[in-house]
C-alpha positions as CSV (number, residue, x, y, z in Angstrom):
1,M,29.7,165.6,171.3
2,R,32.4,166.9,173.9
3,H,29.4,168.1,176.2
4,Q,27.2,164.8,176.5
5,F,30.2,162.3,177.0
6,A,30.5,165.4,180.1
7,S,27.4,164.6,181.5
8,Q,28.0,160.9,180.8
9,A,31.0,161.3,183.2
10,D,30.0,163.8,186.0
11,P,29.1,161.6,189.3
12,R,26.3,164.5,191.1
13,R,23.3,163.4,192.5
14,P,20.5,165.7,192.5
15,E,18.5,163.7,195.0
16,A,21.5,164.6,197.6
17,I,21.3,167.5,197.6
18,V,20.8,169.3,201.0
19,K,19.6,172.8,200.9
20,Y,21.2,175.3,203.8
21,H,19.2,177.3,206.4
22,M,20.3,179.7,208.8
23,P,20.1,178.5,212.4
24,K,18.0,180.8,214.8
25,V,20.3,182.6,216.9
26,D,19.1,183.9,220.3
27,P,20.1,187.9,220.4
28,E,21.4,187.0,224.0
29,D,24.2,184.5,222.4
30,M,25.2,186.7,219.4
31,D,28.6,188.2,219.2
32,P,29.4,191.2,221.2
33,D,29.9,194.4,219.2
34,Y,33.6,195.0,219.8
35,Y,33.0,198.3,217.1
36,G,30.9,200.0,219.5
37,F,33.0,198.7,222.9
38,L,36.0,200.7,221.1
39,G,34.3,203.4,220.8
40,M,33.1,203.8,223.4
41,V,36.4,203.3,225.3
42,L,38.3,205.8,223.1
43,G,34.9,208.3,223.6
44,M,35.9,208.5,227.3
45,I,39.4,208.2,226.7
46,A,38.9,211.7,224.3
47,A,36.8,213.0,227.0
48,V,38.8,212.5,230.0
49,M,42.2,212.7,228.8
50,R,41.5,215.0,226.3
51,H,43.1,213.4,223.2
52,K,41.9,214.8,219.9
53,W,43.1,211.8,217.7
54,A,41.2,208.9,220.3
55,A,37.8,210.9,220.0
56,W,37.8,210.7,216.0
57,I,39.1,207.1,216.2
58,G,35.7,206.4,218.7
59,L,33.9,208.1,216.4
60,F,35.0,206.1,212.8
61,C,34.7,202.7,215.4
62,C,31.1,203.8,216.3
63,I,30.3,204.3,212.7
64,L,31.6,200.9,211.5
65,G,29.8,199.2,215.0
66,L,26.4,200.7,213.1
67,M,27.2,200.0,210.2
68,N,28.2,196.2,210.6
69,E,24.7,195.8,213.3
70,K,22.7,193.1,212.2
71,T,18.7,194.7,212.1
72,S,17.7,192.1,214.4
73,T,19.6,193.7,216.7
74,R,18.3,197.4,215.9
75,E,14.9,196.4,217.3
76,T,16.4,195.2,220.2
77,A,17.8,196.8,223.1
78,L,21.5,195.5,222.3
79,G,21.4,197.9,219.5
80,M,21.2,200.4,222.1
81,Q,24.9,200.2,222.9
82,A,25.8,200.9,219.1
83,F,23.7,204.7,219.5
84,T,24.9,205.5,222.9
85,S,28.6,205.0,221.9
86,L,28.0,207.2,219.1
87,L,26.3,209.9,221.7
88,F,29.2,209.7,223.4
89,S,32.2,209.7,220.8
90,L,30.3,213.2,219.1
91,M,30.0,214.4,222.5
92,A,33.7,213.8,223.7
93,L,34.3,215.5,219.8
94,V,32.4,218.6,220.8
95,L,33.5,218.8,224.1
96,Q,37.2,218.9,222.4
97,Y,36.8,221.3,219.9
98,V,34.0,223.7,221.8
99,P,37.1,225.3,223.4
100,A,38.8,226.4,220.4
101,I,35.4,227.9,218.6
102,L,35.1,229.7,221.9
103,A,38.6,231.0,221.8
104,W,38.1,231.9,218.3
105,R,35.1,234.0,218.3
106,S,36.4,236.4,221.8
């Protein structure tokens, strides 16, 4: 009995429902990749100033940037920034640890 009363008092109208459609966004108007940019800057700091913590945080930020990237930007030239910053952070890590490995081997 209660269910029947609730359906009669429902003020919603099913014919007034408007479906949501995602708006089309031009790739040039998309938000910038802040994690990729931060990873690139920290990779530069690590390579120039020899800070290991900056290299590790830069690598972490680059991975976050790749994970948060939309699949549509991976297919365009805009997706290359995330890969470039990832390679730059990896290069900074290699520059940090190769001298220690070479000193350990000799």
